C-alpha positions, -999 to 999 in steps of 0.1 A, spaced: 0 -2 1 13 34 -10 6 62 10 12 99 10 31 113 38 3 141 47 -27 118 52 -5 95 67 7 120 95 -30 131 97 -39 96 102 -19 84 131 -23 123 146 -60 118 145 -54 79 159 -34 94 190 -58 120 198 -88 94 193 -64 72 221 -64 100 249 -37 121 234 -42 161 235 -37 173 199 -2 192 199 14 161 213 -6 139 187 5 160 162 42 159 170 45 125 175 26 117 144 56 140 128 83 123 141 73 88 130 61 100 95 97 113 94 111 78 98 90 65 73 100 90 47 136 87 54 132 44 51 135 39 87 103 17 86 113 1 119 107 34 139 73 46 119 38 40 119 49 1 124 51 17 162 19 33 162 -3 3 175 22 3 208 17 42 218 -21 40 208 -28 8 232 -6 29 256 -27 55 259 -59 34 260 -48 16 285 -34 41 309 2 30 304 6 66 289 -5 100 298 -15 113 267 -25 150 286 12 151 308 31 180 302 69 178 305 82 202 337 116 215 347 124 199 381 158 207 385 172 240 370 209 248 369 214 271 344 232 254 315 222 222 327 187 210 337 163 181 345 132 174 326 100 153 345 80 135 312 53 125 334 52 92 319 39 113 288 47 102 254 80 100 248 82 126 211 69 157 231 90 155 260 124 152 242 111 181 215 112 199 250 141 194 264 163 196 232 144 232 226 153 240 257 185 229 254 192 249 224 180 278 237 202 285 266 229 269 250 223 300 226 225 322 255 255 304 272 275 286 245 263 255 257 237 235 279 225 199 288 191 188 296 182 153 310 148 137 309 131 113 335 98 93 335 97 91 294 87 69 269 98 57 237 110 88 215 114 70 175 141 77 159 167 101 180 181 119 150 149 140 145 158 162 177 195 165 166 189 174 132 164 200 147 186 213 168 213 213 142 187 237 120 188 261 148 229 264 148 241 238 173 259 205 174 237 187 195 240 145 207 213 131 220 205 97 238 180 73 250 178 39 269 156 11 266 140 -24 280 170 -44 279 180 -67 249 215 -63 244 238 -89 265 271 -66 272 302 -82 261 306 -115 280 271 -119 297 251 -143 290 218 -122 293 205 -87 281 213 -59 304 211 -31 284 187 -17 257 192 -11 220 205 24 233 208 46 201 234 75 201 228 104 178 249 133 170 240 167 141 264 196 131 250 219 107 265 219 72 265 244 40 250 215 27 225 206 53 226 187 90 251 159 91 234 136 111 243 104 124 219 82 144 225 43 156 217 19 180 243 7 201 233 -30 193 245 -44 159 213 -50 153 178 -31 165 149 -55 171 128 -28 150 150 -38 122 145 -77 132 104 -70 132 113 -51 95 126 -82 83 102 -105 96 77 -85 79 92 -87 48 102 -124 46 135 -114 48 161 -137 69 186 -125 95 222 -130 98 241 -151 122 258 -129 145 233 -103 149 218 -122 187 222 -156 206 194 -175 221 194 -186 256 224 -215 253 246 -183 245 249 -196 207 244 -176 176 208 -176 168 189 -172 130 158 -182 136 144 -149 131 107 -154 143 118 -170 174 142 -145 178 117 -115 180 95 -136 202 121 -143 226 133 -108 228 92 -96 235 87 -122 258 127 -115 281 130 -155 275 168 -153 273 176 -139 239 196 -112 233 209 -89 208 246 -84 206 263 -50 211 280 -34 181 310 -57 173 294 -84 181 301 -114 206 330 -111 224 364 -91 221 373 -104 186 357 -80 165 355 -50 193 321 -65 211 335 -46 242 334 -14 226 300 -17 218 291 -27 252 311 5 264 295 27 241 259 15 253 273 17 289 278 57 284 238 58 268 228 40 303 248 62 326 235 92 309 198 85 307 198 59 340 216 73 368 228 110 355 195 111 348 175 101 374 154 80 357 152 39 356 178 18 336 182 -18 325 158 -43 340 142 -10 361 130 9 330 93 -2 329 73 -16 357 38 -10 370 36 25 377 45 29 339 76 38 322 108 53 334 131 57 305 155 84 304 170 108 279 201 132 277 205 157 254 239 183 250 237 212 226 265 232 217 266 266 200 285 273 169 291 308 173 306 298 208 331 280 189 337 306 158 318 324 130 288 299 125 295 299 86 328 293 85 321 264 109 297 246 86 320 254 57 347 236 76 323 206 82 310 207 47 350 204 34 355 172 59 326 156 45 335 161 12 365 154 12 359 116 32 330 111 1 360 120 -22 382 88 -10 389 58 -36 358 35 -30 369 0 -15 342 -12 -47 343 11 -77 305 10 -81 293 17 -44 303 57 -36 314 64 -3 289 71 20 282 99 48 260 93 75 225 107 65 228 106 30 204 71 25 181 85 46 178 120 28 178 104 -10 150 81 8 134 108 19 130 127 -13 119 100 -31 92 89 -8 78 126 -6 71 121 -43 68 90 -49 45 76 -13 55 56 14 48 21 10 35 4 34 36 -35 40 10 -59 45 13 -59 83 17 -29 88 -15 -19 66 -37 -46 88 -22 -28 124 -33 3 110 -71 -9 99 -71 -26 135 -63 10 148 -86 25 130 -116 -1 140 -99 5 174 -102 44 179 -133 46 155 -115 67 132 -118 70 86 -94 37 78 -63 48 63 -62 55 25 -38 46 -3 -22 74 -25 -51 82 -55 -79 76 -30 -82 33 -28 -84 22 7 
């Protein structure tokens, strides 16, 4: 099913409102979800909408919560999301960091009692367009086995950074696991296999039965993803573990939020997020710095490619190409996602999503 981006945003926002979210929060959350679909990051797009709708309807997410600054030290602040949707909470935190960094050169904001945020790069790109070098990270339900561990202890804990450049923000956004669970779910929907070395089963051995791995991760039945680098130290798995630990520290103990196995309990979500903004104007002339960033990336792109038919790629290249193509041609939704969206429409009593051109 091919759908237009505007229609998909409207559908997602309407569903979130019907499930109990405030209008502004529904609109922002829908924008972040569809931005992922436009960018080709389908695992974090409207495929996640049912999770939010059910959470709102069941009271696990407070759709009317407002993020609140609960600790304020000028360049450093802590925000309580009050178990509201994660997208509005992190957007509030990032905008606050941008505002304070504009005045003071640098600012950091931690978020506690939050929920899933979608793609982290949406927030860092937002800050980069305001003239900032920005970093954002979040923790998540444990699904990754640290190097040497036989059970999941870390989330997939993405880290994103973005910086202004004369040809648009340069943005990196990636999980600290070798592969995020969302990619496995997408591969399962597409009927494609997973690779060895991405995950392990309860016996600690490499697992490649995709449906069993996805089900085992959801059920917390001993399956685990591996950190960047893979199993052990031979390929640098300990380095991926170190990056995941950094995210857990910033988003857990340092944010006053929960971590690892404590992120969710009967009282709701306790995810944490952390953002940092550095104003380019504090380092030099912003246009000059952005120009130097462009020169650096241009030099990297000009490197001799390892394969003549595969150009050297910079972070964000594939996402930008996808966004241009899908904005023009429409966003393709796989049958399981279409089925999910139809169930959401029935559950919330809203009009079903229409395909581009008007066919349901």
